[in-house]
C-alpha positions as CSV (number, residue, x, y, z in Angstrom):
1,M,5.5,-39.2,6.7
2,T,3.9,-36.5,8.8
3,E,2.0,-34.0,7.0
4,L,3.0,-30.4,6.9
5,T,1.1,-28.0,9.2
6,L,0.0,-24.8,7.8
7,F,2.8,-23.0,9.9
8,D,5.4,-25.5,8.6
9,Q,4.3,-25.0,5.1
10,L,4.8,-21.2,5.7
11,L,8.1,-21.8,7.0
12,E,9.3,-24.1,4.1
13,A,7.7,-21.5,1.6
14,A,10.0,-18.9,3.3
15,R,12.8,-20.8,3.1
16,I,12.3,-21.6,-0.6
17,E,11.8,-17.9,-1.5
18,R,15.2,-17.0,0.6
19,E,17.0,-19.3,-1.8
20,R,15.2,-17.9,-4.8
21,V,16.2,-14.3,-3.8
22,A,19.9,-15.5,-3.2
23,R,20.1,-16.9,-6.8
24,G,18.3,-13.9,-8.4
25,K,19.5,-11.4,-10.6
26,N,19.7,-7.7,-9.3
27,H,20.3,-6.5,-13.1
28,V,17.8,-7.2,-15.6
29,N,19.2,-6.5,-19.5
30,R,16.3,-5.4,-21.8
31,E,18.2,-7.1,-24.5
32,E,17.4,-10.4,-22.8
33,L,13.8,-9.9,-22.6
34,A,11.5,-11.5,-25.0
35,A,8.7,-9.3,-26.6
36,E,5.6,-10.6,-26.2
37,L,2.4,-9.4,-28.0
38,T,-0.6,-9.4,-25.6
39,P,-4.1,-7.5,-26.2
40,L,-2.7,-4.6,-24.3
41,G,0.3,-4.6,-26.7
42,T,3.8,-5.4,-27.0
43,L,5.4,-6.2,-23.6
44,R,8.9,-6.9,-22.3
45,W,8.5,-8.0,-18.8
46,Y,11.4,-7.1,-16.1
47,L,9.6,-7.9,-13.1
48,H,6.5,-10.6,-12.8
49,P,5.6,-13.2,-10.0
50,A,6.3,-16.0,-12.7
51,L,9.6,-14.9,-13.3
52,E,12.2,-16.9,-11.2
53,E,15.3,-14.8,-12.3
54,P,14.8,-11.5,-10.9
55,S,15.5,-11.2,-7.1
56,T,12.4,-9.1,-6.3
57,R,8.8,-9.8,-7.1
58,A,7.4,-6.5,-5.2
59,L,6.3,-4.9,-8.4
60,Y,4.6,-5.7,-11.9
61,F,7.1,-4.0,-14.2
62,F,7.1,-4.3,-18.0
63,E,8.0,-2.0,-21.0
64,L,5.3,-1.3,-23.1
65,E,5.7,-0.6,-26.9
66,I,3.1,1.0,-29.2
67,P,3.6,1.1,-33.0
68,K,3.3,4.4,-34.8
69,G,0.0,5.5,-35.4
70,S,-1.4,2.8,-33.1
71,R,-3.0,2.3,-29.5
72,S,-2.9,0.1,-26.6
73,G,-5.8,-2.1,-25.5
74,L,-8.3,-0.7,-23.3
75,M,-7.3,-1.8,-19.9
76,Q,-9.5,-2.0,-16.7
77,H,-7.6,-1.8,-13.4
78,Q,-7.7,-0.7,-9.8
79,G,-5.4,2.1,-10.4
80,G,-2.2,3.2,-9.0
81,V,-0.4,2.5,-12.4
82,I,2.7,4.4,-13.1
83,H,3.9,4.9,-16.6
84,F,7.4,6.5,-17.6
85,V,7.6,7.6,-21.0
86,L,10.9,6.6,-22.6
87,E,10.1,7.3,-26.2
88,G,7.4,9.0,-28.5
89,S,4.3,11.4,-27.8
90,G,0.9,10.8,-27.7
91,W,-2.0,10.8,-25.2
92,T,-3.9,8.6,-22.8
93,E,-7.5,8.7,-22.3
94,Y,-9.2,7.7,-18.7
95,D,-12.4,9.2,-17.3
96,G,-13.3,10.6,-20.7
97,V,-10.4,12.9,-20.7
98,E,-7.4,12.9,-23.0
99,H,-3.9,13.5,-21.4
100,Q,-1.2,14.4,-23.5
101,W,2.4,12.8,-23.0
102,E,5.8,13.0,-24.5
103,A,9.3,11.3,-23.6
104,G,10.4,11.9,-20.2
105,D,6.6,12.5,-18.7
106,V,5.3,10.3,-16.0
107,I,1.5,9.1,-16.3
108,A,0.4,8.4,-12.6
109,L,-3.1,6.9,-12.8
110,P,-5.1,7.1,-9.5
111,V,-6.7,4.3,-7.6
112,K,-10.3,4.3,-7.6
113,E,-12.7,2.4,-5.6
114,A,-14.5,1.0,-8.8
115,G,-11.3,0.8,-10.9
116,I,-10.4,3.0,-14.0
117,Q,-10.2,2.1,-17.7
118,F,-7.4,3.6,-19.7
119,R,-5.9,3.3,-23.2
120,H,-2.6,5.0,-24.7
121,H,-2.4,6.6,-28.4
122,N,0.8,7.1,-30.1
123,T,0.7,10.1,-32.4
124,G,4.4,10.4,-32.7
125,L,6.4,9.5,-35.7
126,N,8.0,6.5,-34.2
127,A,7.1,3.4,-31.7
128,A,6.4,4.8,-28.2
129,R,7.7,2.9,-25.4
130,M,6.6,3.2,-21.6
131,L,8.0,1.6,-18.4
132,V,5.0,0.5,-16.7
133,T,4.6,-0.6,-13.0
134,W,2.4,-1.2,-10.1
135,P,2.8,-2.7,-6.6
136,N,2.4,-6.4,-6.5
137,F,0.0,-6.7,-3.5
138,D,-1.2,-10.1,-4.8
139,S,-0.6,-12.0,-1.6
140,A,-2.9,-9.5,0.2
141,N,-5.6,-9.0,-2.1
142,G,-4.9,-10.8,-5.5
143,P,-3.8,-9.7,-8.9
144,E,-7.0,-7.7,-9.6
145,A,-6.7,-5.5,-6.4
146,G,-10.3,-5.8,-5.6
147,V,-11.6,-4.9,-9.3
148,V,-11.9,-7.2,-12.3
149,M,-8.4,-6.4,-14.4
150,Q,-9.1,-7.2,-18.0
151,I,-8.4,-5.9,-21.6
152,T,-11.9,-4.6,-22.8
153,E,-10.7,-3.9,-26.3
154,N,-7.8,-5.3,-27.8
155,C,-4.9,-3.5,-29.5
156,P,-5.0,-3.6,-33.2
157,E,-1.7,-5.7,-33.6
158,W,-3.5,-8.4,-31.5
159,D,-6.6,-8.5,-33.4
160,A,-4.6,-8.7,-36.6
161,A,-2.4,-11.5,-35.3
162,E,-5.2,-13.6,-34.2
163,A,-7.1,-13.0,-37.5
164,A,-3.7,-14.1,-39.4
165,K,-3.7,-17.3,-37.3
166,A,-7.3,-18.0,-38.1
167,K,-6.5,-18.0,-41.5
């Protein structure tokens, strides 16, 4: 058997991706998405490179839910993150400044050379829900886009769940 050249591997990967896209879903129903508690908060992923079903992987795209009176984890990211507030009200902190938001608002976090850190606080009467997205440039520069992407402080629900597991 002949070993595939790098060019052959590229063509094969392109063929596999074309077939995946042809089978892919162009409509993603929120009710079909599993809620996932993460250090950032509770997420429902619509688009992610690891998801086979959606027809595109061009974006990272998820719903973030923040319980009443709580906050998200503190995230470090390159920036360029867009949030659309579906429900709730509160504020987002980054660069030492508090930015108020409510349902219908867009939070557009800037791209900065050294990246940014941000966290959302829910001050509303119910859970806040946001749609969060940024381009999937992974193939060009990795998921961190040149700056370490990490949660530098967990959301309270994550810490509580981890503490309960440890008992």
